[in-house]
Backbone bond lengths (Angstrom), bond angles and torsions (degrees), N, CA, C in turn:
res aa  C-N    CA-C-N  psi(-1)  N-CA   C-N-CA  omega(-1)  CA-C   N-CA-C  phi
1 M - - - 1.455 - - 1.527 109.41 -
2 A 1.306 116.82 129.66 1.461 120.84 -179.14 1.526 110.24 -71.20
3 K 1.331 115.06 143.34 1.469 120.94 -178.97 1.527 109.67 -105.17
4 V 1.344 115.22 127.77 1.458 121.61 179.03 1.523 108.27 -113.04
5 L 1.330 116.66 129.67 1.462 121.70 175.53 1.527 108.15 -99.88
6 V 1.337 116.01 121.75 1.463 122.32 178.70 1.534 107.53 -100.83
7 V 1.344 116.46 121.14 1.462 120.80 -179.08 1.526 108.69 -119.55
8 D 1.338 115.71 109.12 1.465 120.83 179.40 1.520 107.64 -158.79
9 D 1.334 116.80 146.48 1.460 119.64 -179.00 1.529 112.42 -94.61
10 E 1.324 118.27 1.14 1.456 121.19 178.54 1.524 108.52 -101.17
11 P 1.348 117.29 110.17 1.470 121.16 -174.62 1.526 114.04 -53.87
12 N 1.340 117.76 -38.52 1.471 119.21 -178.62 1.520 111.28 -66.76
13 I 1.331 117.36 -33.75 1.469 120.38 178.16 1.526 109.70 -72.75
14 V 1.329 116.46 -41.34 1.467 120.14 177.32 1.527 109.63 -58.63
15 L 1.334 116.33 -46.80 1.465 120.25 -179.61 1.516 112.13 -61.12
16 S 1.332 116.52 -45.04 1.461 118.59 -177.72 1.526 111.17 -68.76
17 L 1.330 117.65 -39.59 1.464 120.24 178.03 1.529 111.42 -67.70
18 E 1.334 115.72 -39.65 1.458 120.14 179.25 1.535 109.32 -61.46
19 F 1.332 116.54 -47.03 1.462 121.68 179.10 1.525 110.41 -61.45
20 L 1.330 116.03 -46.87 1.460 121.49 -178.11 1.527 111.36 -59.45
21 M 1.328 116.74 -46.34 1.462 120.79 -178.45 1.536 111.21 -69.04
22 Q 1.338 116.94 -36.79 1.468 119.57 177.56 1.528 110.07 -65.94
23 Q 1.331 116.78 -40.74 1.459 121.13 178.29 1.530 110.75 -62.02
24 A 1.338 116.09 -32.01 1.466 120.98 -179.55 1.535 111.28 -82.38
25 G 1.342 116.34 -0.11 1.460 120.04 174.50 1.520 115.48 94.67
26 F 1.347 117.38 20.16 1.461 119.83 -179.99 1.522 111.28 -104.21
27 D 1.316 115.03 152.74 1.453 122.88 171.00 1.530 104.54 -82.42
28 V 1.332 118.49 133.34 1.464 120.54 -173.21 1.522 112.42 -122.17
29 A 1.322 115.07 133.97 1.463 121.73 170.53 1.523 106.24 -119.60
30 T 1.338 117.22 155.34 1.466 119.31 -179.46 1.521 110.99 -130.85
31 A 1.322 115.13 155.43 1.459 122.23 174.68 1.524 106.68 -145.40
32 E 1.350 116.49 143.41 1.466 118.76 -176.07 1.523 113.81 -102.64
33 D 1.334 116.13 -2.09 1.465 118.32 176.06 1.527 109.56 -154.58
34 G 1.324 115.14 171.49 1.456 120.32 -175.58 1.513 114.14 -62.91
35 E 1.356 115.95 -40.05 1.465 118.85 -178.81 1.526 110.98 -62.75
36 S 1.338 116.83 -45.96 1.467 117.86 -178.50 1.524 111.25 -70.45
37 A 1.335 116.45 -27.24 1.466 119.31 175.74 1.528 109.85 -64.15
38 L 1.322 116.53 -46.48 1.467 120.87 -179.82 1.529 110.70 -64.36
39 T 1.337 116.75 -38.89 1.465 121.24 177.66 1.525 110.06 -62.88
40 S 1.323 115.46 -44.55 1.463 120.88 -179.46 1.533 110.88 -61.20
41 V 1.328 116.56 -42.88 1.470 120.64 179.45 1.533 109.87 -65.22
42 A 1.338 116.48 -40.33 1.466 120.48 -179.78 1.528 111.26 -64.25
43 E 1.336 116.41 -35.00 1.467 120.55 -178.31 1.520 112.70 -76.07
44 G 1.313 116.30 -26.89 1.461 119.56 179.52 1.508 108.59 178.69
45 A 1.314 116.08 102.03 1.459 120.87 -172.19 1.528 111.71 -61.16
46 P 1.334 115.91 131.88 1.461 119.73 174.43 1.530 109.32 -74.98
47 D 1.316 116.45 174.39 1.461 120.46 177.15 1.521 111.20 -87.05
48 L 1.356 115.66 -18.53 1.458 120.68 180.00 1.521 108.03 -161.43
49 I 1.343 116.18 149.10 1.469 120.68 177.33 1.525 109.62 -121.74
50 L 1.344 115.09 133.48 1.464 122.12 168.23 1.524 104.28 -100.94
51 L 1.321 116.94 110.91 1.462 122.12 -167.63 1.521 112.41 -120.20
52 D 1.337 115.78 116.19 1.459 120.91 176.98 1.531 108.74 -73.79
53 I 1.325 116.70 144.81 1.464 119.87 178.95 1.521 111.27 -77.82
54 S 1.344 116.50 -44.81 1.471 121.36 -176.07 1.520 110.37 -86.88
55 L 1.324 115.70 96.82 1.459 121.41 -179.84 1.525 109.68 -124.66
56 P 1.335 117.20 152.32 1.473 118.39 173.84 1.526 108.82 -68.59
57 G 1.321 117.58 149.35 1.469 119.99 -178.51 1.515 109.43 76.27
58 I 1.318 116.42 -126.42 1.457 118.84 -179.12 1.525 110.24 -80.41
59 S 1.304 116.40 139.03 1.467 121.30 -174.90 1.527 111.96 -76.08
60 G 1.325 114.42 167.01 1.457 119.89 175.78 1.517 111.67 -59.00
61 F 1.342 116.23 -35.66 1.466 119.58 177.59 1.530 110.25 -61.27
62 D 1.351 116.59 -40.97 1.463 120.67 -179.85 1.526 110.96 -66.34
63 V 1.336 115.69 -41.14 1.467 120.05 178.02 1.532 109.52 -61.38
64 L 1.326 115.35 -46.43 1.465 121.17 179.28 1.529 110.36 -57.73
65 E 1.316 115.38 -46.59 1.475 120.21 -178.29 1.529 111.36 -62.51
66 Q 1.334 116.35 -43.95 1.470 120.04 -179.47 1.527 111.00 -64.63
67 L 1.338 116.94 -41.43 1.467 119.26 179.67 1.524 111.15 -67.13
68 R 1.324 117.34 -40.38 1.467 120.31 -179.27 1.531 111.55 -68.63
69 A 1.344 116.76 -25.33 1.469 120.30 -179.93 1.527 111.41 -77.99
70 D 1.339 117.00 -15.53 1.456 122.13 -179.21 1.529 108.83 -95.46
71 P 1.334 117.52 116.66 1.475 119.79 -177.41 1.530 113.50 -53.97
72 A 1.325 117.29 -30.11 1.461 120.63 -178.87 1.533 111.77 -67.48
73 H 1.333 116.30 -23.58 1.474 120.00 -176.21 1.524 112.77 -121.85
74 A 1.314 116.61 12.01 1.464 120.22 -176.73 1.525 112.58 -62.76
75 E 1.330 116.28 -28.35 1.469 120.31 -177.34 1.526 113.35 -101.95
76 L 1.331 117.23 1.12 1.467 121.72 -178.32 1.530 110.30 -62.37
77 P 1.353 117.88 122.32 1.469 118.67 -179.55 1.527 111.35 -64.71
78 I 1.325 116.38 129.41 1.468 121.58 -179.54 1.526 109.35 -131.80
79 I 1.337 115.03 124.68 1.467 120.98 174.51 1.515 107.52 -107.94
80 M 1.317 116.57 121.75 1.460 121.52 178.77 1.526 109.70 -81.47
81 L 1.339 115.58 138.68 1.463 122.12 175.99 1.521 107.75 -114.65
82 T 1.314 117.15 135.30 1.447 118.30 177.55 1.516 111.61 -150.13
83 A 1.314 114.81 149.44 1.464 120.14 174.96 1.526 108.21 -84.19
84 H 1.309 115.86 -10.49 1.465 120.34 -177.81 1.514 108.97 -103.54
85 G 1.308 116.85 115.87 1.457 119.29 179.96 1.513 111.65 -89.62
86 R 1.322 115.96 26.75 1.459 118.86 -175.97 1.520 110.90 -72.04
87 E 1.303 114.75 135.06 1.464 121.39 -176.76 1.531 111.46 -59.62
88 V 1.351 116.79 -35.30 1.466 119.75 -178.07 1.537 110.21 -63.96
89 E 1.335 117.51 -37.95 1.468 119.89 179.01 1.523 110.34 -69.12
90 R 1.321 115.18 -40.72 1.465 119.74 178.53 1.524 109.90 -59.63
91 E 1.337 115.69 -46.67 1.467 119.94 -179.29 1.519 111.42 -63.91
92 K 1.342 116.69 -40.02 1.460 120.03 179.09 1.530 109.90 -63.33
93 G 1.335 116.24 -45.59 1.466 120.17 -179.65 1.519 111.62 -60.59
94 L 1.319 116.17 -45.68 1.459 119.88 -179.55 1.527 110.83 -68.14
95 A 1.328 116.57 -36.36 1.475 120.24 178.77 1.525 110.81 -65.45
96 L 1.336 116.68 -33.26 1.464 120.66 -179.96 1.527 111.93 -80.06
97 G 1.332 116.20 -7.81 1.456 118.76 174.58 1.518 115.85 113.28
98 A 1.335 118.01 11.63 1.468 119.17 176.09 1.525 108.59 -65.02
99 D 1.325 116.19 145.90 1.460 120.02 179.93 1.520 111.56 -84.68
100 D 1.326 115.80 -27.41 1.458 119.52 -179.84 1.508 108.41 -160.18
101 Y 1.310 115.36 177.75 1.441 121.95 -169.61 1.511 108.01 -149.59
102 I 1.330 117.25 129.24 1.461 121.07 179.05 1.520 109.28 -129.08
103 T 1.324 116.28 133.64 1.456 121.29 179.29 1.521 109.91 -98.93
104 K 1.338 115.87 131.68 1.468 120.58 175.62 1.529 108.23 -78.57
105 P 1.330 119.76 146.02 1.463 125.16 -9.56 1.519 109.78 -71.38
106 F 1.316 116.70 145.04 1.456 120.45 -174.02 1.519 110.64 -114.74
107 S 1.302 115.13 158.80 1.456 121.53 173.69 1.522 107.18 -76.94
108 T 1.329 116.39 123.43 1.465 119.37 -178.21 1.524 111.72 -60.99
109 Q 1.311 117.18 -40.83 1.460 119.88 -178.80 1.525 111.41 -66.79
110 A 1.343 115.79 -39.81 1.464 119.47 178.72 1.531 110.50 -62.19
111 L 1.328 116.12 -39.52 1.461 119.86 179.79 1.531 110.67 -66.62
112 V 1.326 117.07 -46.08 1.469 120.51 178.17 1.528 109.88 -59.03
113 D 1.328 116.39 -42.86 1.458 119.93 179.06 1.525 111.89 -60.73
114 K 1.333 117.01 -41.95 1.466 120.74 179.82 1.529 110.79 -64.91
115 V 1.345 115.98 -44.07 1.458 120.22 179.94 1.531 109.96 -62.20
116 Q 1.334 116.60 -47.83 1.459 119.55 179.76 1.529 111.12 -63.74
117 G 1.315 116.75 -36.46 1.469 120.43 178.33 1.517 111.55 -63.23
118 L 1.334 116.39 -45.47 1.466 120.27 -179.30 1.520 111.97 -67.88
119 L 1.333 116.42 -30.27 1.462 120.19 -179.55 1.523 111.74 -89.83
120 G 1.335 115.35 -1.87 1.457 119.63 178.08 1.510 113.14 71.22
121 E 1.340 115.68 28.20 1.460 119.91 -179.88 1.524 108.94 -109.65
122 A 1.288 116.51 132.85 1.472 120.71 177.89 1.525 109.02 -76.07
123 G 1.332 115.94 143.75 1.468 120.10 -178.68 1.494 111.72 -78.59
């Protein structure tokens, strides 16, 4: 079973994403900030990360950059989540190596499809 790490500081979003990913058949871990996300990855890398940009402490962009700089996690699929649909943020995320980008509020089915696509699993 593929493991998805959900990183967001809003408990209601974490809960809904956790439920959504579990319903889609994934094992789910959660982190509420960038530091705990990096710790979680170091302890056991997930198969994919759903990463919010606006986090307390280090931002999602910083987490993305640190993971991409580590050869062990350079290929780890990462989907950025943001409440800001600004093109500049999307471009920055993709330039830093994000695999995809989702703007909140998001379509649950579209998100599941993206996750399954990145993990090579048919829906």
